[in-house]
Backbone bond lengths (Angstrom), bond angles and torsions (degrees), N, CA, C in turn:
res aa  C-N    CA-C-N  psi(-1)  N-CA   C-N-CA  omega(-1)  CA-C   N-CA-C  phi
1 M - - - 1.428 - - 1.507 108.29 -
2 V 1.348 114.74 131.98 1.446 119.81 177.60 1.547 110.74 -86.66
3 S 1.351 116.14 -45.22 1.487 118.50 179.44 1.552 106.74 -160.89
4 S 1.347 111.10 158.36 1.471 122.69 173.96 1.483 104.96 -148.92
5 E 1.357 116.96 126.19 1.456 121.25 -178.69 1.500 112.13 -150.03
6 E 1.315 113.88 151.40 1.488 120.82 172.16 1.522 107.34 -83.11
7 V 1.313 117.43 133.88 1.471 121.63 -176.68 1.527 110.67 -134.40
8 T 1.291 117.16 173.16 1.454 124.44 167.99 1.514 107.51 -120.58
9 W 1.325 114.28 120.04 1.475 121.89 179.98 1.573 108.74 -83.57
10 R 1.300 114.50 151.98 1.486 119.62 -175.82 1.543 111.80 -74.74
11 D 1.358 115.86 -25.01 1.461 119.00 178.02 1.516 108.82 -157.22
12 S 1.352 114.24 -172.12 1.486 117.13 -175.79 1.510 113.02 -75.01
13 A 1.350 120.45 -0.91 1.463 121.99 175.04 1.535 110.93 -72.04
14 L 1.329 115.66 -14.47 1.475 122.15 177.25 1.540 112.68 60.14
15 G 1.326 115.08 34.65 1.449 118.65 -179.94 1.506 116.40 77.51
16 C 1.329 116.79 13.26 1.455 122.09 -174.11 1.546 106.90 -142.84
17 P 1.308 119.92 63.93 1.416 119.57 -177.64 1.556 111.77 -75.05
18 E 1.325 114.46 146.27 1.446 122.44 177.44 1.507 109.50 -104.71
19 P 1.365 117.70 136.05 1.442 119.90 -178.23 1.511 112.22 -55.15
20 G 1.299 117.79 136.87 1.436 124.79 174.50 1.541 112.24 82.02
21 M 1.280 119.20 0.64 1.453 122.06 178.21 1.550 111.69 -97.79
22 H 1.328 118.39 150.00 1.433 122.58 177.77 1.515 107.96 -111.45
23 Y 1.309 115.80 142.23 1.454 121.47 -174.92 1.535 109.43 -127.97
24 A 1.358 113.44 147.38 1.482 119.52 175.78 1.539 107.48 -63.99
25 Q 1.301 114.80 133.13 1.483 121.35 -178.64 1.492 108.27 -89.43
26 V 1.332 116.23 72.85 1.452 123.64 -179.54 1.537 109.33 -136.91
27 L 1.331 114.61 136.48 1.493 119.07 178.00 1.528 108.07 -63.31
28 T 1.336 112.89 134.25 1.483 117.60 -175.60 1.546 109.05 -130.04
29 D 1.362 116.26 121.25 1.432 121.17 174.65 1.494 111.64 -69.39
30 G 1.324 119.57 140.09 1.418 121.94 179.07 1.559 111.06 -169.10
31 S 1.319 113.59 -157.04 1.488 118.25 -179.45 1.535 109.40 -139.41
32 R 1.314 113.43 161.79 1.446 122.19 176.71 1.559 105.77 -134.98
33 I 1.330 115.69 125.16 1.426 123.29 179.99 1.496 108.23 -120.38
34 V 1.349 120.17 130.30 1.421 121.70 177.39 1.533 108.59 -119.56
35 L 1.331 116.42 123.93 1.457 125.90 177.43 1.500 111.69 -111.35
36 T 1.296 117.16 152.80 1.481 122.30 171.78 1.487 110.33 -121.15
37 A 1.333 118.33 132.45 1.428 123.70 173.09 1.513 109.75 -148.48
38 G 1.311 117.34 131.36 1.440 121.28 -178.82 1.511 115.49 59.79
39 G 1.354 115.19 30.67 1.450 121.42 179.30 1.534 113.22 79.42
40 K 1.298 118.47 7.09 1.467 121.20 -177.93 1.534 109.01 -118.69
41 Q 1.355 117.77 142.17 1.420 122.04 178.18 1.559 108.06 -92.56
42 Y 1.342 111.78 142.76 1.426 122.15 177.43 1.542 108.63 -124.49
43 H 1.347 116.59 124.63 1.460 123.37 -178.04 1.527 110.55 -102.40
44 Y 1.290 117.71 125.08 1.448 122.51 175.71 1.557 107.16 -115.69
45 H 1.274 113.44 131.35 1.516 122.42 178.91 1.489 113.26 -116.58
46 S 1.291 119.07 148.46 1.452 121.86 171.01 1.489 108.68 -146.39
47 G 1.329 116.78 167.76 1.449 120.78 179.07 1.517 109.44 174.58
48 G 1.361 115.21 155.53 1.424 119.06 179.47 1.524 109.38 60.04
49 R 1.312 116.36 -125.15 1.484 118.85 179.10 1.534 110.91 -104.67
50 R 1.312 117.85 6.95 1.454 122.87 -177.78 1.498 112.07 -82.32
51 D 1.385 116.85 128.69 1.480 118.71 173.91 1.486 110.81 -68.23
52 P 1.363 117.25 163.79 1.469 120.45 179.18 1.502 111.41 -58.50
53 F 1.295 116.82 141.51 1.489 124.75 -179.28 1.508 110.45 -140.38
54 L 1.340 116.17 149.26 1.478 120.20 177.04 1.497 112.03 -68.00
55 C 1.285 116.82 128.75 1.457 121.44 -179.43 1.576 108.14 -111.10
56 E 1.287 117.98 113.62 1.443 122.79 -177.25 1.528 113.54 -70.72
57 N 1.333 117.91 -38.57 1.491 123.68 -178.14 1.511 109.91 -124.57
58 P 1.335 116.67 72.71 1.480 118.47 -175.38 1.498 116.00 -66.89
59 Q 1.311 114.27 141.79 1.490 124.37 173.98 1.507 105.22 -107.92
60 P 1.354 117.00 151.73 1.440 120.97 178.42 1.570 113.73 -70.71
61 P 1.316 117.52 149.63 1.477 119.56 171.27 1.538 110.21 -76.03
62 L 1.303 115.95 179.39 1.443 119.31 173.69 1.529 110.23 -63.24
63 P 1.322 117.12 144.79 1.464 117.88 177.72 1.524 111.25 -67.39
64 T 1.308 118.04 147.82 1.433 121.30 174.25 1.504 111.73 -86.73
65 N 1.247 119.99 148.77 1.465 123.28 179.90 1.512 110.83 -104.55
């Protein structure tokens, strides 16, 4: 495991928007987990009631202050 952290996502896309989809513009608490296998990083995002899922094109969460 590279990292695991609690984050706040900018919207209900949870940092993993899909083209052509519309998302609720609401701050969403969740988590971001980064794993490495075979020299490649894998980003897993979660938030709200959604279990962690693999995110192919991850976007950053809101910065922490």
